[in-house]
PDB file of the backbone (N, CA, C, O) and the ligand in Angstrom, with CONECT records:
HET     MG  A 101       1
ATOM      1  N   MET A   1      80.182  78.931 109.750  1.00  0.00           N
ATOM      2  CA  MET A   1      81.069  77.890 109.258  1.00  0.00           C
ATOM      3  C   MET A   1      80.477  77.145 108.061  1.00  0.00           C
ATOM      4  O   MET A   1      81.221  76.545 107.285  1.00  0.00           O
ATOM      5  N   GLU A   2      79.152  77.175 107.898  1.00  0.00           N
ATOM      6  CA  GLU A   2      78.531  76.434 106.799  1.00  0.00           C
ATOM      7  C   GLU A   2      79.096  76.824 105.439  1.00  0.00           C
ATOM      8  O   GLU A   2      79.197  75.988 104.541  1.00  0.00           O
ATOM      9  N   ARG A   3      79.457  78.069 105.293  1.00  0.00           N
ATOM     10  CA  ARG A   3      79.959  78.528 104.006  1.00  0.00           C
ATOM     11  C   ARG A   3      81.205  77.775 103.564  1.00  0.00           C
ATOM     12  O   ARG A   3      81.421  77.579 102.368  1.00  0.00           O
ATOM     13  N   TRP A   4      82.030  77.347 104.527  1.00  0.00           N
ATOM     14  CA  TRP A   4      83.282  76.698 104.153  1.00  0.00           C
ATOM     15  C   TRP A   4      83.054  75.440 103.353  1.00  0.00           C
ATOM     16  O   TRP A   4      83.740  75.196 102.361  1.00  0.00           O
ATOM     17  N   ASN A   5      82.077  74.625 103.785  1.00  0.00           N
ATOM     18  CA  ASN A   5      81.805  73.405 103.022  1.00  0.00           C
ATOM     19  C   ASN A   5      81.307  73.757 101.625  1.00  0.00           C
ATOM     20  O   ASN A   5      81.611  73.052 100.663  1.00  0.00           O
ATOM     21  N   GLY A   6      80.542  74.845 101.508  1.00  0.00           N
ATOM     22  CA  GLY A   6      80.100  75.299 100.189  1.00  0.00           C
ATOM     23  C   GLY A   6      81.273  75.721  99.334  1.00  0.00           C
ATOM     24  O   GLY A   6      81.349  75.372  98.156  1.00  0.00           O
ATOM     25  N   TYR A   7      82.195  76.478  99.927  1.00  0.00           N
ATOM     26  CA  TYR A   7      83.396  76.888  99.196  1.00  0.00           C
ATOM     27  C   TYR A   7      84.213  75.675  98.782  1.00  0.00           C
ATOM     28  O   TYR A   7      84.731  75.606  97.668  1.00  0.00           O
ATOM     29  N   GLN A   8      84.321  74.704  99.716  1.00  0.00           N
ATOM     30  CA  GLN A   8      85.118  73.520  99.435  1.00  0.00           C
ATOM     31  C   GLN A   8      84.494  72.720  98.283  1.00  0.00           C
ATOM     32  O   GLN A   8      85.214  72.228  97.413  1.00  0.00           O
ATOM     33  N   SER A   9      83.173  72.587  98.271  1.00  0.00           N
ATOM     34  CA  SER A   9      82.507  71.864  97.184  1.00  0.00           C
ATOM     35  C   SER A   9      82.701  72.583  95.860  1.00  0.00           C
ATOM     36  O   SER A   9      82.999  71.955  94.843  1.00  0.00           O
ATOM     37  N   ALA A  10      82.532  73.908  95.872  1.00  0.00           N
ATOM     38  CA  ALA A  10      82.707  74.690  94.646  1.00  0.00           C
ATOM     39  C   ALA A  10      84.145  74.597  94.162  1.00  0.00           C
ATOM     40  O   ALA A  10      84.397  74.493  92.962  1.00  0.00           O
ATOM     41  N   HIS A  11      85.088  74.634  95.102  1.00  0.00           N
ATOM     42  CA  HIS A  11      86.497  74.567  94.748  1.00  0.00           C
ATOM     43  C   HIS A  11      86.843  73.202  94.152  1.00  0.00           C
ATOM     44  O   HIS A  11      87.604  73.108  93.189  1.00  0.00           O
ATOM     45  N   LYS A  12      86.277  72.159  94.732  1.00  0.00           N
ATOM     46  CA  LYS A  12      86.527  70.799  94.237  1.00  0.00           C
ATOM     47  C   LYS A  12      86.050  70.681  92.788  1.00  0.00           C
ATOM     48  O   LYS A  12      86.742  70.107  91.948  1.00  0.00           O
ATOM     49  N   PHE A  13      84.881  71.218  92.504  1.00  0.00           N
ATOM     50  CA  PHE A  13      84.357  71.183  91.141  1.00  0.00           C
ATOM     51  C   PHE A  13      85.251  71.991  90.212  1.00  0.00           C
ATOM     52  O   PHE A  13      85.589  71.533  89.120  1.00  0.00           O
ATOM     53  N   TRP A  14      85.635  73.189  90.639  1.00  0.00           N
ATOM     54  CA  TRP A  14      86.471  74.077  89.817  1.00  0.00           C
ATOM     55  C   TRP A  14      87.807  73.407  89.491  1.00  0.00           C
ATOM     56  O   TRP A  14      88.262  73.432  88.348  1.00  0.00           O
ATOM     57  N   GLU A  15      88.427  72.811  90.510  1.00  0.00           N
ATOM     58  CA  GLU A  15      89.718  72.156  90.272  1.00  0.00           C
ATOM     59  C   GLU A  15      89.586  70.965  89.343  1.00  0.00           C
ATOM     60  O   GLU A  15      90.441  70.744  88.486  1.00  0.00           O
ATOM     61  N   SER A  16      88.522  70.198  89.508  1.00  0.00           N
ATOM     62  CA  SER A  16      88.361  69.023  88.641  1.00  0.00           C
ATOM     63  C   SER A  16      88.106  69.456  87.199  1.00  0.00           C
ATOM     64  O   SER A  16      88.445  68.745  86.253  1.00  0.00           O
ATOM     65  N   ARG A  17      87.502  70.633  87.051  1.00  0.00           N
ATOM     66  CA  ARG A  17      87.210  71.155  85.705  1.00  0.00           C
ATOM     67  C   ARG A  17      88.458  71.698  85.034  1.00  0.00           C
ATOM     68  O   ARG A  17      88.708  71.416  83.862  1.00  0.00           O
ATOM     69  N   TYR A  18      89.247  72.479  85.771  1.00  0.00           N
ATOM     70  CA  TYR A  18      90.378  73.182  85.149  1.00  0.00           C
ATOM     71  C   TYR A  18      91.738  72.536  85.421  1.00  0.00           C
ATOM     72  O   TYR A  18      92.664  72.696  84.626  1.00  0.00           O
ATOM     73  N   PHE A  19      91.870  71.812  86.530  1.00  0.00           N
ATOM     74  CA  PHE A  19      93.155  71.208  86.899  1.00  0.00           C
ATOM     75  C   PHE A  19      92.964  69.744  87.319  1.00  0.00           C
ATOM     76  O   PHE A  19      93.253  69.382  88.460  1.00  0.00           O
ATOM     77  N   PRO A  20      92.484  68.916  86.409  1.00  0.00           N
ATOM     78  CA  PRO A  20      92.162  67.534  86.790  1.00  0.00           C
ATOM     79  C   PRO A  20      93.378  66.712  87.209  1.00  0.00           C
ATOM     80  O   PRO A  20      93.230  65.715  87.916  1.00  0.00           O
ATOM     81  N   ASP A  21      94.568  67.108  86.788  1.00  0.00           N
ATOM     82  CA  ASP A  21      95.767  66.325  87.112  1.00  0.00           C
ATOM     83  C   ASP A  21      96.516  66.843  88.326  1.00  0.00           C
ATOM     84  O   ASP A  21      97.571  66.314  88.674  1.00  0.00           O
ATOM     85  N   ARG A  22      95.988  67.865  88.971  1.00  0.00           N
ATOM     86  CA  ARG A  22      96.673  68.449  90.126  1.00  0.00           C
ATOM     87  C   ARG A  22      96.682  67.459  91.291  1.00  0.00           C
ATOM     88  O   ARG A  22      95.710  66.741  91.523  1.00  0.00           O
ATOM     89  N   ASP A  23      97.793  67.436  92.011  1.00  0.00           N
ATOM     90  CA  ASP A  23      97.877  66.565  93.183  1.00  0.00           C
ATOM     91  C   ASP A  23      98.236  67.386  94.419  1.00  0.00           C
ATOM     92  O   ASP A  23      98.367  68.608  94.341  1.00  0.00           O
ATOM     93  N   VAL A  24      98.396  66.712  95.561  1.00  0.00           N
ATOM     94  CA  VAL A  24      98.640  67.416  96.824  1.00  0.00           C
ATOM     95  C   VAL A  24      99.938  68.218  96.755  1.00  0.00           C
ATOM     96  O   VAL A  24      99.985  69.365  97.201  1.00  0.00           O
ATOM     97  N   ILE A  25     100.982  67.623  96.201  1.00  0.00           N
ATOM     98  CA  ILE A  25     102.270  68.313  96.151  1.00  0.00           C
ATOM     99  C   ILE A  25     102.187  69.572  95.272  1.00  0.00           C
ATOM    100  O   ILE A  25     102.720  70.616  95.647  1.00  0.00           O
ATOM    101  N   SER A  26     101.533  69.486  94.124  1.00  0.00           N
ATOM    102  CA  SER A  26     101.421  70.681  93.280  1.00  0.00           C
ATOM    103  C   SER A  26     100.559  71.740  93.960  1.00  0.00           C
ATOM    104  O   SER A  26     100.800  72.935  93.791  1.00  0.00           O
ATOM    105  N   ASP A  27      99.550  71.311  94.732  1.00  0.00           N
ATOM    106  CA  ASP A  27      98.741  72.288  95.474  1.00  0.00           C
ATOM    107  C   ASP A  27      99.560  72.951  96.580  1.00  0.00           C
ATOM    108  O   ASP A  27      99.396  74.142  96.845  1.00  0.00           O
ATOM    109  N   PHE A  28     100.443  72.183  97.226  1.00  0.00           N
ATOM    110  CA  PHE A  28     101.324  72.774  98.243  1.00  0.00           C
ATOM    111  C   PHE A  28     102.266  73.789  97.600  1.00  0.00           C
ATOM    112  O   PHE A  28     102.492  74.868  98.149  1.00  0.00           O
ATOM    113  N   LYS A  29     102.810  73.445  96.447  1.00  0.00           N
ATOM    114  CA  LYS A  29     103.703  74.377  95.751  1.00  0.00           C
ATOM    115  C   LYS A  29     102.958  75.657  95.394  1.00  0.00           C
ATOM    116  O   LYS A  29     103.484  76.760  95.544  1.00  0.00           O
ATOM    117  N   ARG A  30     101.742  75.497  94.925  1.00  0.00           N
ATOM    118  CA  ARG A  30     100.941  76.668  94.587  1.00  0.00           C
ATOM    119  C   ARG A  30     100.680  77.524  95.828  1.00  0.00           C
ATOM    120  O   ARG A  30     100.746  78.751  95.761  1.00  0.00           O
ATOM    121  N   MET A  31     100.388  76.881  96.952  1.00  0.00           N
ATOM    122  CA  MET A  31     100.142  77.609  98.195  1.00  0.00           C
ATOM    123  C   MET A  31     101.385  78.410  98.599  1.00  0.00           C
ATOM    124  O   MET A  31     101.277  79.564  99.013  1.00  0.00           O
ATOM    125  N   LEU A  32     102.558  77.794  98.476  1.00  0.00           N
ATOM    126  CA  LEU A  32     103.800  78.501  98.822  1.00  0.00           C
ATOM    127  C   LEU A  32     104.055  79.672  97.875  1.00  0.00           C
ATOM    128  O   LEU A  32     104.547  80.720  98.294  1.00  0.00           O
ATOM    129  N   GLU A  33     103.718  79.491  96.592  1.00  0.00           N
ATOM    130  CA  GLU A  33     103.851  80.600  95.638  1.00  0.00           C
ATOM    131  C   GLU A  33     102.936  81.760  96.030  1.00  0.00           C
ATOM    132  O   GLU A  33     103.311  82.928  95.928  1.00  0.00           O
ATOM    133  N   GLU A  34     101.730  81.413  96.480  1.00  0.00           N
ATOM    134  CA  GLU A  34     100.785  82.466  96.888  1.00  0.00           C
ATOM    135  C   GLU A  34     101.276  83.183  98.145  1.00  0.00           C
ATOM    136  O   GLU A  34     101.086  84.392  98.277  1.00  0.00           O
ATOM    137  N   VAL A  35     101.903  82.457  99.067  1.00  0.00           N
ATOM    138  CA  VAL A  35     102.479  83.088 100.266  1.00  0.00           C
ATOM    139  C   VAL A  35     103.567  84.071  99.840  1.00  0.00           C
ATOM    140  O   VAL A  35     103.648  85.178 100.373  1.00  0.00           O
ATOM    141  N   GLU A  36     104.398  83.675  98.886  1.00  0.00           N
ATOM    142  CA  GLU A  36     105.449  84.575  98.401  1.00  0.00           C
ATOM    143  C   GLU A  36     104.846  85.819  97.756  1.00  0.00           C
ATOM    144  O   GLU A  36     105.339  86.928  97.960  1.00  0.00           O
ATOM    145  N   GLU A  37     103.778  85.636  96.975  1.00  0.00           N
ATOM    146  CA  GLU A  37     103.113  86.787  96.349  1.00  0.00           C
ATOM    147  C   GLU A  37     102.533  87.725  97.422  1.00  0.00           C
ATOM    148  O   GLU A  37     102.609  88.947  97.289  1.00  0.00           O
ATOM    149  N   ALA A  38     101.960  87.151  98.472  1.00  0.00           N
ATOM    150  CA  ALA A  38     101.409  87.973  99.557  1.00  0.00           C
ATOM    151  C   ALA A  38     102.530  88.728 100.280  1.00  0.00           C
ATOM    152  O   ALA A  38     102.374  89.902 100.616  1.00  0.00           O
ATOM    153  N   LYS A  39     103.674  88.041 100.520  1.00  0.00           N
ATOM    154  CA  LYS A  39     104.815  88.720 101.157  1.00  0.00           C
ATOM    155  C   LYS A  39     105.276  89.892 100.300  1.00  0.00           C
ATOM    156  O   LYS A  39     105.613  90.956 100.819  1.00  0.00           O
ATOM    157  N   GLN A  40     105.289  89.689  98.989  1.00  0.00           N
ATOM    158  CA  GLN A  40     105.692  90.759  98.062  1.00  0.00           C
ATOM    159  C   GLN A  40     104.737  91.953  98.187  1.00  0.00           C
ATOM    160  O   GLN A  40     105.174  93.098  98.297  1.00  0.00           O
ATOM    161  N   GLU A  41     103.439  91.672  98.169  1.00  0.00           N
ATOM    162  CA  GLU A  41     102.448  92.758  98.301  1.00  0.00           C
ATOM    163  C   GLU A  41     102.576  93.427  99.667  1.00  0.00           C
ATOM    164  O   GLU A  41     102.446  94.646  99.778  1.00  0.00           O
ATOM    165  N   ALA A  42     102.833  92.629 100.710  1.00  0.00           N
ATOM    166  CA  ALA A  42     102.969  93.196 102.056  1.00  0.00           C
ATOM    167  C   ALA A  42     104.161  94.142 102.139  1.00  0.00           C
ATOM    168  O   ALA A  42     104.129  95.128 102.875  1.00  0.00           O
ATOM    169  N   SER A  43     105.216  93.837 101.378  1.00  0.00           N
ATOM    170  CA  SER A  43     106.400  94.700 101.418  1.00  0.00           C
ATOM    171  C   SER A  43     106.124  96.059 100.783  1.00  0.00           C
ATOM    172  O   SER A  43     106.814  97.034 101.080  1.00  0.00           O
ATOM    173  N   PHE A  44     105.108  96.129  99.901  1.00  0.00           N
ATOM    174  CA  PHE A  44     104.730  97.401  99.269  1.00  0.00           C
ATOM    175  C   PHE A  44     103.534  98.055  99.952  1.00  0.00           C
ATOM    176  O   PHE A  44     103.102  99.137  99.556  1.00  0.00           O
ATOM    177  N   PHE A  45     102.998  97.391 100.984  1.00  0.00           N
ATOM    178  CA  PHE A  45     101.736  97.842 101.587  1.00  0.00           C
ATOM    179  C   PHE A  45     101.869  99.245 102.180  1.00  0.00           C
ATOM    180  O   PHE A  45     102.767  99.513 102.978  1.00  0.00           O
ATOM    181  N   ASP A  46     100.953 100.137 101.775  1.00  0.00           N
ATOM    182  CA  ASP A  46     100.977 101.505 102.295  1.00  0.00           C
ATOM    183  C   ASP A  46      99.627 101.927 102.887  1.00  0.00           C
ATOM    184  O   ASP A  46      99.439 103.093 103.236  1.00  0.00           O
ATOM    185  N   GLY A  47      98.698 100.991 102.997  1.00  0.00           N
ATOM    186  CA  GLY A  47      97.401 101.302 103.591  1.00  0.00           C
ATOM    187  C   GLY A  47      96.402 101.902 102.627  1.00  0.00           C
ATOM    188  O   GLY A  47      95.246 102.115 102.994  1.00  0.00           O
ATOM    189  N   SER A  48      96.817 102.181 101.402  1.00  0.00           N
ATOM    190  CA  SER A  48      95.900 102.752 100.408  1.00  0.00           C
ATOM    191  C   SER A  48      94.867 101.702  99.995  1.00  0.00           C
ATOM    192  O   SER A  48      95.094 100.506 100.178  1.00  0.00           O
ATOM    193  N   PRO A  49      93.733 102.142  99.438  1.00  0.00           N
ATOM    194  CA  PRO A  49      92.725 101.175  98.977  1.00  0.00           C
ATOM    195  C   PRO A  49      93.301 100.183  97.956  1.00  0.00           C
ATOM    196  O   PRO A  49      92.963  99.000  97.978  1.00  0.00           O
ATOM    197  N   GLU A  50      94.164 100.667  97.072  1.00  0.00           N
ATOM    198  CA  GLU A  50      94.760  99.783  96.062  1.00  0.00           C
ATOM    199  C   GLU A  50      95.658  98.731  96.719  1.00  0.00           C
ATOM    200  O   GLU A  50      95.653  97.558  96.347  1.00  0.00           O
ATOM    201  N   SER A  51      96.421  99.191  97.702  1.00  0.00           N
ATOM    202  CA  SER A  51      97.328  98.291  98.404  1.00  0.00           C
ATOM    203  C   SER A  51      96.550  97.254  99.208  1.00  0.00           C
ATOM    204  O   SER A  51      96.913  96.078  99.235  1.00  0.00           O
ATOM    205  N   ARG A  52      95.481  97.698  99.859  1.00  0.00           N
ATOM    206  CA  ARG A  52      94.635  96.776 100.629  1.00  0.00           C
ATOM    207  C   ARG A  52      93.991  95.744  99.709  1.00  0.00           C
ATOM    208  O   ARG A  52      93.902  94.563 100.045  1.00  0.00           O
ATOM    209  N   GLN A  53      93.543  96.210  98.539  1.00  0.00           N
ATOM    210  CA  GLN A  53      92.926  95.296  97.572  1.00  0.00           C
ATOM    211  C   GLN A  53      93.939  94.251  97.099  1.00  0.00           C
ATOM    212  O   GLN A  53      93.644  93.056  97.058  1.00  0.00           O
ATOM    213  N   ALA A  54      95.126  94.719  96.745  1.00  0.00           N
ATOM    214  CA  ALA A  54      96.150  93.810  96.214  1.00  0.00           C
ATOM    215  C   ALA A  54      96.564  92.766  97.261  1.00  0.00           C
ATOM    216  O   ALA A  54      96.667  91.578  96.956  1.00  0.00           O
ATOM    217  N   LEU A  55      96.799  93.223  98.495  1.00  0.00           N
ATOM    218  CA  LEU A  55      97.193  92.279  99.551  1.00  0.00           C
ATOM    219  C   LEU A  55      96.036  91.349  99.905  1.00  0.00           C
ATOM    220  O   LEU A  55      96.237  90.159 100.148  1.00  0.00           O
ATOM    221  N   GLY A  56      94.827  91.901  99.932  1.00  0.00           N
ATOM    222  CA  GLY A  56      93.651  91.073 100.220  1.00  0.00           C
ATOM    223  C   GLY A  56      93.471  89.962  99.197  1.00  0.00           C
ATOM    224  O   GLY A  56      93.119  88.835  99.546  1.00  0.00           O
ATOM    225  N   GLU A  57      93.713  90.287  97.929  1.00  0.00           N
ATOM    226  CA  GLU A  57      93.580  89.265  96.882  1.00  0.00           C
ATOM    227  C   GLU A  57      94.617  88.153  97.068  1.00  0.00           C
ATOM    228  O   GLU A  57      94.318  86.978  96.854  1.00  0.00           O
ATOM    229  N   GLU A  58      95.808  88.522  97.459  1.00  0.00           N
ATOM    230  CA  GLU A  58      96.836  87.492  97.685  1.00  0.00           C
ATOM    231  C   GLU A  58      96.510  86.647  98.907  1.00  0.00           C
ATOM    232  O   GLU A  58      96.757  85.441  98.913  1.00  0.00           O
ATOM    233  N   MET A  59      95.954  87.277  99.949  1.00  0.00           N
ATOM    234  CA  MET A  59      95.546  86.503 101.123  1.00  0.00           C
ATOM    235  C   MET A  59      94.433  85.526 100.748  1.00  0.00           C
ATOM    236  O   MET A  59      94.411  84.387 101.215  1.00  0.00           O
ATOM    237  N   ALA A  60      93.507  85.984  99.896  1.00  0.00           N
ATOM    238  CA  ALA A  60      92.444  85.081  99.424  1.00  0.00           C
ATOM    239  C   ALA A  60      93.041  83.937  98.615  1.00  0.00           C
ATOM    240  O   ALA A  60      92.581  82.799  98.714  1.00  0.00           O
ATOM    241  N   ASP A  61      94.065  84.233  97.813  1.00  0.00           N
ATOM    242  CA  ASP A  61      94.729  83.160  97.052  1.00  0.00           C
ATOM    243  C   ASP A  61      95.332  82.110  97.978  1.00  0.00           C
ATOM    244  O   ASP A  61      95.295  80.916  97.678  1.00  0.00           O
ATOM    245  N   ILE A  62      95.889  82.556  99.106  1.00  0.00           N
ATOM    246  CA  ILE A  62      96.453  81.598 100.071  1.00  0.00           C
ATOM    247  C   ILE A  62      95.348  80.687 100.606  1.00  0.00           C
ATOM    248  O   ILE A  62      95.519  79.471 100.685  1.00  0.00           O
ATOM    249  N   ILE A  63      94.226  81.283 100.968  1.00  0.00           N
ATOM    250  CA  ILE A  63      93.109  80.488 101.493  1.00  0.00           C
ATOM    251  C   ILE A  63      92.598  79.517 100.432  1.00  0.00           C
ATOM    252  O   ILE A  63      92.336  78.349 100.721  1.00  0.00           O
ATOM    253  N   ILE A  64      92.458  80.008  99.208  1.00  0.00           N
ATOM    254  CA  ILE A  64      91.953  79.157  98.118  1.00  0.00           C
ATOM    255  C   ILE A  64      92.918  78.006  97.843  1.00  0.00           C
ATOM    256  O   ILE A  64      92.493  76.867  97.649  1.00  0.00           O
ATOM    257  N   SER A  65      94.210  78.303  97.827  1.00  0.00           N
ATOM    258  CA  SER A  65      95.159  77.220  97.571  1.00  0.00           C
ATOM    259  C   SER A  65      95.190  76.242  98.750  1.00  0.00           C
ATOM    260  O   SER A  65      95.424  75.050  98.555  1.00  0.00           O
ATOM    261  N   SER A  66      94.956  76.736  99.969  1.00  0.00           N
ATOM    262  CA  SER A  66      94.845  75.833 101.123  1.00  0.00           C
ATOM    263  C   SER A  66      93.629  74.921 100.971  1.00  0.00           C
ATOM    264  O   SER A  66      93.680  73.738 101.307  1.00  0.00           O
ATOM    265  N   LEU A  67      92.548  75.484 100.466  1.00  0.00           N
ATOM    266  CA  LEU A  67      91.361  74.665 100.208  1.00  0.00           C
ATOM    267  C   LEU A  67      91.680  73.548  99.226  1.00  0.00           C
ATOM    268  O   LEU A  67      91.158  72.439  99.343  1.00  0.00           O
ATOM    269  N   GLY A  68      92.540  73.846  98.260  1.00  0.00           N
ATOM    270  CA  GLY A  68      92.945  72.830  97.294  1.00  0.00           C
ATOM    271  C   GLY A  68      93.636  71.669  97.979  1.00  0.00           C
ATOM    272  O   GLY A  68      93.338  70.509  97.694  1.00  0.00           O
ATOM    273  N   VAL A  69      94.557  71.974  98.881  1.00  0.00           N
ATOM    274  CA  VAL A  69      95.272  70.925  99.604  1.00  0.00           C
ATOM    275  C   VAL A  69      94.291  70.137 100.474  1.00  0.00           C
ATOM    276  O   VAL A  69      94.283  68.906 100.455  1.00  0.00           O
ATOM    277  N   ILE A  70      93.475  70.850 101.227  1.00  0.00           N
ATOM    278  CA  ILE A  70      92.514  70.194 102.127  1.00  0.00           C
ATOM    279  C   ILE A  70      91.558  69.298 101.337  1.00  0.00           C
ATOM    280  O   ILE A  70      91.234  68.191 101.767  1.00  0.00           O
ATOM    281  N   THR A  71      91.116  69.785 100.189  1.00  0.00           N
ATOM    282  CA  THR A  71      90.201  69.006  99.352  1.00  0.00           C
ATOM    283  C   THR A  71      90.901  67.778  98.778  1.00  0.00           C
ATOM    284  O   THR A  71      90.336  66.685  98.744  1.00  0.00           O
ATOM    285  N   GLN A  72      92.151  67.975  98.324  1.00  0.00           N
ATOM    286  CA  GLN A  72      92.910  66.840  97.796  1.00  0.00           C
ATOM    287  C   GLN A  72      93.069  65.739  98.841  1.00  0.00           C
ATOM    288  O   GLN A  72      93.044  64.554  98.509  1.00  0.00           O
ATOM    289  N   LEU A  73      93.230  66.128 100.092  1.00  0.00           N
ATOM    290  CA  LEU A  73      93.415  65.161 101.177  1.00  0.00           C
ATOM    291  C   LEU A  73      92.096  64.571 101.666  1.00  0.00           C
ATOM    292  O   LEU A  73      92.088  63.657 102.491  1.00  0.00           O
ATOM    293  N   GLY A  74      90.981  65.095 101.157  1.00  0.00           N
ATOM    294  CA  GLY A  74      89.676  64.582 101.552  1.00  0.00           C
ATOM    295  C   GLY A  74      89.293  64.954 102.969  1.00  0.00           C
ATOM    296  O   GLY A  74      88.550  64.229 103.631  1.00  0.00           O
ATOM    297  N   LEU A  75      89.806  66.097 103.437  1.00  0.00           N
ATOM    298  CA  LEU A  75      89.522  66.537 104.802  1.00  0.00           C
ATOM    299  C   LEU A  75      88.327  67.483 104.818  1.00  0.00           C
ATOM    300  O   LEU A  75      87.982  68.105 103.814  1.00  0.00           O
ATOM    301  N   ASP A  76      87.712  67.568 105.986  1.00  0.00           N
ATOM    302  CA  ASP A  76      86.539  68.424 106.185  1.00  0.00           C
ATOM    303  C   ASP A  76      87.013  69.769 106.726  1.00  0.00           C
ATOM    304  O   ASP A  76      87.451  69.860 107.873  1.00  0.00           O
ATOM    305  N   VAL A  77      86.928  70.806 105.909  1.00  0.00           N
ATOM    306  CA  VAL A  77      87.481  72.110 106.295  1.00  0.00           C
ATOM    307  C   VAL A  77      86.790  72.674 107.526  1.00  0.00           C
ATOM    308  O   VAL A  77      87.457  73.224 108.403  1.00  0.00           O
ATOM    309  N   GLU A  78      85.477  72.553 107.614  1.00  0.00           N
ATOM    310  CA  GLU A  78      84.775  73.091 108.785  1.00  0.00           C
ATOM    311  C   GLU A  78      85.177  72.363 110.059  1.00  0.00           C
ATOM    312  O   GLU A  78      85.404  72.982 111.099  1.00  0.00           O
ATOM    313  N   GLY A  79      85.263  71.035 109.964  1.00  0.00           N
ATOM    314  CA  GLY A  79      85.667  70.248 111.126  1.00  0.00           C
ATOM    315  C   GLY A  79      87.079  70.600 111.572  1.00  0.00           C
ATOM    316  O   GLY A  79      87.357  70.716 112.765  1.00  0.00           O
ATOM    317  N   LEU A  80      87.965  70.768 110.596  1.00  0.00           N
ATOM    318  CA  LEU A  80      89.344  71.140 110.928  1.00  0.00           C
ATOM    319  C   LEU A  80      89.401  72.485 111.630  1.00  0.00           C
ATOM    320  O   LEU A  80      90.086  72.631 112.643  1.00  0.00           O
ATOM    321  N   LEU A  81      88.683  73.475 111.097  1.00  0.00           N
ATOM    322  CA  LEU A  81      88.697  74.813 111.685  1.00  0.00           C
ATOM    323  C   LEU A  81      88.109  74.807 113.093  1.00  0.00           C
ATOM    324  O   LEU A  81      88.665  75.411 114.010  1.00  0.00           O
ATOM    325  N   GLU A  82      86.984  74.122 113.255  1.00  0.00           N
ATOM    326  CA  GLU A  82      86.346  74.088 114.578  1.00  0.00           C
ATOM    327  C   GLU A  82      87.260  73.436 115.611  1.00  0.00           C
ATOM    328  O   GLU A  82      87.436  73.956 116.713  1.00  0.00           O
ATOM    329  N   LYS A  83      87.839  72.293 115.247  1.00  0.00           N
ATOM    330  CA  LYS A  83      88.706  71.586 116.193  1.00  0.00           C
ATOM    331  C   LYS A  83      89.942  72.400 116.534  1.00  0.00           C
ATOM    332  O   LYS A  83      90.336  72.490 117.697  1.00  0.00           O
ATOM    333  N   LYS A  84      90.555  72.995 115.510  1.00  0.00           N
ATOM    334  CA  LYS A  84      91.794  73.739 115.748  1.00  0.00           C
ATOM    335  C   LYS A  84      91.544  75.019 116.541  1.00  0.00           C
ATOM    336  O   LYS A  84      92.318  75.360 117.435  1.00  0.00           O
ATOM    337  N   LEU A  85      90.456  75.734 116.210  1.00  0.00           N
ATOM    338  CA  LEU A  85      90.143  76.953 116.958  1.00  0.00           C
ATOM    339  C   LEU A  85      89.822  76.621 118.421  1.00  0.00           C
ATOM    340  O   LEU A  85      90.249  77.328 119.334  1.00  0.00           O
ATOM    341  N   THR A  86      89.073  75.550 118.628  1.00  0.00           N
ATOM    342  CA  THR A  86      88.750  75.129 120.001  1.00  0.00           C
ATOM    343  C   THR A  86      90.025  74.777 120.762  1.00  0.00           C
ATOM    344  O   THR A  86      90.203  75.177 121.912  1.00  0.00           O
ATOM    345  N   LYS A  87      90.914  74.019 120.104  1.00  0.00           N
ATOM    346  CA  LYS A  87      92.174  73.628 120.734  1.00  0.00           C
ATOM    347  C   LYS A  87      93.013  74.857 121.080  1.00  0.00           C
ATOM    348  O   LYS A  87      93.572  74.948 122.173  1.00  0.00           O
ATOM    349  N   THR A  88      93.097  75.804 120.138  1.00  0.00           N
ATOM    350  CA  THR A  88      93.899  77.012 120.350  1.00  0.00           C
ATOM    351  C   THR A  88      93.313  77.865 121.475  1.00  0.00           C
ATOM    352  O   THR A  88      94.051  78.348 122.334  1.00  0.00           O
ATOM    353  N   TYR A  89      91.981  78.053 121.476  1.00  0.00           N
ATOM    354  CA  TYR A  89      91.353  78.889 122.493  1.00  0.00           C
ATOM    355  C   TYR A  89      91.404  78.231 123.869  1.00  0.00           C
ATOM    356  O   TYR A  89      91.405  78.919 124.890  1.00  0.00           O
ATOM    357  N   THR A  90      91.448  76.892 123.896  1.00  0.00           N
ATOM    358  CA  THR A  90      91.586  76.187 125.166  1.00  0.00           C
ATOM    359  C   THR A  90      93.008  76.330 125.696  1.00  0.00           C
ATOM    360  O   THR A  90      93.226  76.528 126.892  1.00  0.00           O
ATOM    361  N   LYS A  91      93.963  76.226 124.789  1.00  0.00           N
ATOM    362  CA  LYS A  91      95.370  76.345 125.176  1.00  0.00           C
ATOM    363  C   LYS A  91      95.725  77.767 125.600  1.00  0.00           C
ATOM    364  O   LYS A  91      96.504  77.970 126.531  1.00  0.00           O
ATOM    365  N   TYR A  92      95.150  78.740 124.914  1.00  0.00           N
ATOM    366  CA  TYR A  92      95.433  80.160 125.197  1.00  0.00           C
ATOM    367  C   TYR A  92      94.122  80.885 125.497  1.00  0.00           C
ATOM    368  O   TYR A  92      93.632  81.652 124.668  1.00  0.00           O
ATOM    369  N   PRO A  93      93.558  80.647 126.669  1.00  0.00           N
ATOM    370  CA  PRO A  93      92.250  81.263 126.982  1.00  0.00           C
ATOM    371  C   PRO A  93      92.367  82.788 127.160  1.00  0.00           C
ATOM    372  O   PRO A  93      93.400  83.319 127.568  1.00  0.00           O
ATOM    373  N   VAL A  94      91.274  83.448 126.838  1.00  0.00           N
ATOM    374  CA  VAL A  94      91.207  84.897 127.047  1.00  0.00           C
ATOM    375  C   VAL A  94      90.899  85.145 128.509  1.00  0.00           C
ATOM    376  O   VAL A  94      89.920  84.620 129.040  1.00  0.00           O
ATOM    377  N   GLU A  95      91.733  85.945 129.164  1.00  0.00           N
ATOM    378  CA  GLU A  95      91.511  86.220 130.572  1.00  0.00           C
ATOM    379  C   GLU A  95      90.384  87.224 130.729  1.00  0.00           C
ATOM    380  O   GLU A  95      90.287  88.189 129.971  1.00  0.00           O
ATOM    381  N   GLN A  96      89.528  86.989 131.723  1.00  0.00           N
ATOM    382  CA  GLN A  96      88.405  87.911 131.941  1.00  0.00           C
ATOM    383  C   GLN A  96      88.450  88.479 133.334  1.00  0.00           C
ATOM    384  O   GLN A  96      87.587  89.275 133.704  1.00  0.00           O
TER     385      GLN A  96
HETATM  386 MG    MG A 101      98.250  85.286  93.755  1.00  0.00          MG2+
END
């Protein structure tokens, strides 16, 4: 999980450098655009290396744009992930 805070710090710097006027709403719009791009790639997905690469890049764009929203809101990405995963795994435990 440590990497997430590193990604978030790097992303915060990158956004302040290239998109200093971006706000939460514009980051949400960007995230939705990336979801649409991923859906488009998924509709063409055929399992080939090229297709996997293209869809993977769009999935990464979704994560990156989510980081933008989370960073804009001043939230801790690692804390959010840990709490949500714990909550989900508690609600839906794996049967053994
Ligand atoms: Mg994209």
